[in-house]
C-alpha positions in Angstrom: 0.0 0.0 0.0 1.3 3.5 -0.9 0.8 6.3 1.6 -1.6 8.9 0.2 0.5 11.7 1.8 3.9 11.2 0.9 3.7 8.5 -2.0 6.1 6.1 -0.3 5.3 2.5 0.4 3.7 1.9 3.7 5.0 -0.6 6.0 2.8 -3.7 6.8 3.4 -4.3 10.4 2.0 -5.0 13.8 0.0 -2.1 15.2 2.4 -2.1 18.4 4.4 0.1 16.2 1.8 2.8 16.3 0.5 2.3 19.8 3.4 0.8 21.7 1.7 -2.5 22.2 -0.8 -4.6 20.1 -4.4 -3.8 20.3 -7.3 -6.2 19.3 -7.2 -9.7 17.8 -6.6 -8.1 14.4 -3.4 -6.3 15.1 -1.8 -5.9 11.6 -1.8 -2.5 9.8 -0.1 -0.5 7.3 1.8 2.3 8.6 3.9 5.3 7.3 5.8 6.5 10.3 6.9 9.7 8.6 3.3 10.8 7.9 1.8 9.3 11.1 -0.7 7.6 8.8 -2.1 4.2 9.1 -5.1 1.8 8.6 -5.8 -1.5 10.4 -6.2 -4.7 8.3 -9.0 -7.4 8.3 -8.2 -10.4 10.4 -4.4 -10.0 10.3 -4.4 -10.2 6.5 -3.0 -7.6 4.2 -6.5 -6.4 3.3 -7.0 -2.9 4.6 -10.1 -1.9 6.7 -10.3 1.4 4.9 -8.0 4.0 3.7 -4.8 5.3 5.4 -5.4 8.2 7.6 -3.2 11.0 9.2 -4.0 12.5 12.5 -6.4 15.1 11.2 -8.4 12.6 9.1 -8.6 10.2 12.0 -9.9 13.0 14.2 -12.7 13.6 11.7 -13.4 9.9 11.3 -13.9 9.6 15.1 -16.2 12.6 15.2 -18.3 11.0 12.2 -18.6 7.8 14.2 -19.8 9.7 17.3 -22.4 11.4 15.2 -24.1 8.2 13.9 -23.0 5.4 16.5 -25.4 6.5 19.1 -28.3 6.0 16.8 -27.9 2.3 16.6 -26.1 1.6 19.9 -29.1 3.0 21.7 -31.3 0.2 20.1 -33.7 2.7 18.6 -32.4 1.8 15.1 -30.6 -1.2 13.9 -27.0 -0.5 12.6 -28.0 -1.6 9.1 -30.8 1.0 9.1 -28.6 3.9 10.0 -26.1 2.9 7.4 -28.8 2.5 4.9 -30.0 6.0 5.6 -26.4 7.2 5.5 -25.9 5.8 2.1 -29.1 7.5 0.9 -28.3 10.7 2.3 -24.6 11.0 1.5 -23.6 8.2 -0.6 -24.5 9.5 -4.0 -25.0 6.1 -5.3 -22.0 4.5 -3.5 -21.7 2.8 -0.2 -20.4 5.1 2.6 -17.8 3.6 4.8 -16.4 6.1 7.5 -13.0 4.2 7.3 -12.6 5.1 3.8 -14.2 8.6 4.0 -12.3 11.9 3.5 -12.6 14.9 5.6 -15.5 16.6 3.5 -17.5 13.4 3.8 -17.0 13.2 7.5 -18.2 16.8 7.9 -21.3 16.0 5.9 -22.0 13.0 8.1 -21.5 15.1 11.3 -23.7 18.0 9.8 -26.6 15.6 9.2 -26.5 13.2 12.1 -25.1 15.2 15.0 -28.5 17.1 15.2 -30.4 13.9 15.5 -28.5 12.8 18.5 
């Protein structure tokens, strides 16, 4: 995987290189130390969970999750329903995945869903 910030090859490694110790049962990630950008991987494979994110983008993705996660975690809506609504409202014909969203998409998610919570 190529780092989208510097264009260099990102290292596939255990996430202890990012956090100081391994987190989760799936602890492999792609990491660019120079840019402090990383993305976790599915079940310790080389398949990324989304796109690499630097600190700023990670902060926006966290905010976007906070804006929608309460809707399904409260039990009022099913997770699938929340993401179906998200795709209709913001997806423009594509599936929205916060782990692959850019800052602009995150801002749109927050603007739409933070008000509901």
